[in-house]
C-alpha positions as CSV (number, residue, x, y, z in Angstrom):
1,M,-11.8,-35.6,4.9
2,A,-9.4,-36.1,7.7
3,Q,-11.3,-37.0,10.5
4,V,-13.2,-39.4,8.0
5,A,-10.2,-41.1,7.6
6,D,-9.1,-41.0,11.1
7,E,-12.6,-42.9,12.2
8,T,-12.2,-45.1,9.2
9,A,-9.2,-46.3,10.2
10,R,-9.8,-47.0,13.7
11,A,-12.9,-48.9,13.1
12,A,-10.9,-51.3,10.5
13,G,-7.9,-51.4,13.0
14,L,-5.5,-49.1,11.1
15,D,-3.2,-46.5,12.0
16,A,-4.9,-43.5,10.7
17,R,-1.2,-42.0,10.0
18,L,-1.2,-44.5,7.6
19,V,-4.4,-44.2,5.8
20,R,-3.8,-40.3,5.5
21,A,-0.3,-41.2,4.4
22,V,-1.9,-43.3,1.6
23,I,-4.4,-40.5,0.7
24,R,-1.5,-37.9,0.5
25,A,0.6,-40.2,-1.6
26,E,-2.4,-41.6,-4.0
27,S,-4.3,-38.4,-4.5
28,G,-2.5,-35.1,-2.8
29,N,-5.9,-35.0,-1.0
30,D,-7.9,-34.4,-3.9
31,P,-11.1,-36.0,-3.8
32,A,-11.9,-35.3,-7.6
33,A,-8.1,-37.1,-8.6
34,R,-7.9,-39.2,-11.7
35,S,-5.3,-41.1,-12.7
36,G,-4.1,-42.2,-16.2
37,A,-4.6,-45.8,-15.6
38,G,-8.5,-45.0,-14.3
39,A,-8.0,-44.7,-10.3
40,I,-10.7,-42.6,-9.0
41,G,-10.7,-40.4,-5.6
42,L,-9.0,-39.8,-2.7
43,M,-7.5,-43.4,-2.2
44,Q,-7.3,-44.0,-6.1
45,L,-9.7,-46.9,-6.6
46,M,-9.7,-48.6,-9.6
47,P,-13.4,-49.0,-10.9
48,L,-13.4,-52.8,-10.5
49,T,-11.8,-52.6,-7.2
50,A,-14.4,-50.2,-5.7
51,R,-16.9,-52.4,-7.7
52,A,-16.0,-55.5,-5.6
53,L,-15.8,-53.5,-2.5
54,G,-19.4,-52.1,-3.1
55,V,-18.5,-48.4,-3.0
56,D,-18.9,-45.2,-5.2
57,P,-15.2,-44.1,-5.8
58,R,-16.4,-41.0,-6.3
59,R,-18.1,-40.2,-3.2
60,P,-15.2,-39.2,-0.9
61,E,-16.3,-41.0,2.3
62,Q,-17.1,-44.5,0.5
63,N,-13.8,-44.1,-1.3
64,I,-12.2,-43.8,1.7
65,A,-14.0,-46.7,3.3
66,G,-13.5,-48.5,0.1
67,G,-9.8,-47.7,0.3
68,V,-9.3,-48.4,4.0
69,R,-11.0,-51.9,3.6
70,Y,-9.0,-52.7,0.9
71,L,-5.4,-51.7,2.5
72,A,-6.4,-53.9,5.6
73,Q,-7.2,-56.8,3.4
74,L,-3.8,-56.3,1.7
75,L,-2.0,-55.9,4.9
76,A,-3.7,-59.2,6.1
77,Q,-2.9,-61.0,2.9
78,F,0.8,-60.2,2.5
79,G,1.9,-59.8,6.2
80,T,4.1,-56.4,5.9
81,L,3.6,-53.0,5.2
82,D,5.7,-52.8,2.5
83,A,4.3,-55.7,0.5
84,A,1.0,-54.3,1.2
85,L,1.8,-51.2,-0.1
86,I,3.3,-53.0,-3.4
87,A,-0.1,-54.5,-4.0
88,Y,-1.7,-51.1,-3.4
89,N,0.2,-49.4,-6.2
90,G,1.0,-52.3,-8.2
91,G,-1.9,-54.9,-7.4
92,P,-1.9,-58.1,-5.7
93,G,-0.9,-60.1,-8.7
94,Y,2.0,-57.9,-9.2
95,A,3.1,-58.2,-5.4
96,Q,2.9,-61.7,-5.4
97,R,5.3,-62.2,-8.4
98,Y,7.6,-59.6,-6.7
99,L,7.6,-61.6,-3.6
100,R,8.4,-64.8,-5.3
101,G,11.4,-63.0,-7.1
102,E,9.5,-63.3,-10.5
103,A,9.3,-59.5,-11.3
104,P,11.5,-56.5,-10.4
105,L,10.4,-53.8,-8.2
106,Y,9.9,-50.8,-10.5
107,G,10.6,-47.2,-9.8
108,E,7.1,-46.2,-9.9
109,T,6.2,-48.9,-7.1
110,R,9.4,-48.4,-5.5
111,A,9.0,-44.5,-5.2
112,Y,5.6,-45.3,-3.6
113,V,6.3,-47.1,-0.8
114,A,9.3,-44.7,0.1
115,R,6.8,-41.8,-0.5
116,V,4.5,-43.6,2.3
117,R,7.2,-44.2,4.3
118,R,8.4,-40.7,4.4
119,L,4.8,-39.5,5.2
120,L,4.6,-41.7,7.9
121,G,7.6,-40.1,9.2
122,E,9.6,-43.4,9.0
């Protein structure tokens, strides 16, 4: 799946290392991963998000395609990697509230951003 992730990242104009780091942080590279919140697959897409992206989150290639497209959208919307990662993990509404100073950065999300950064070698 690393090759699919790399090719999909490049096609979307993203750093392939970032996509691989998100996959590792989200699912530990397990295409069958499921979260307690209902997120599915390698990039842990929520069913509503996957539907909006037009992908089947249970199919690894589609999960990656949807996750990469979603991550690219968040990067464009929020402008910084940390803000996009906060939105990827906690949702765009939460990220907006956090950035306006209306919500704290919860420990899970703080740890997630740090983990992705660490996986990127930063």
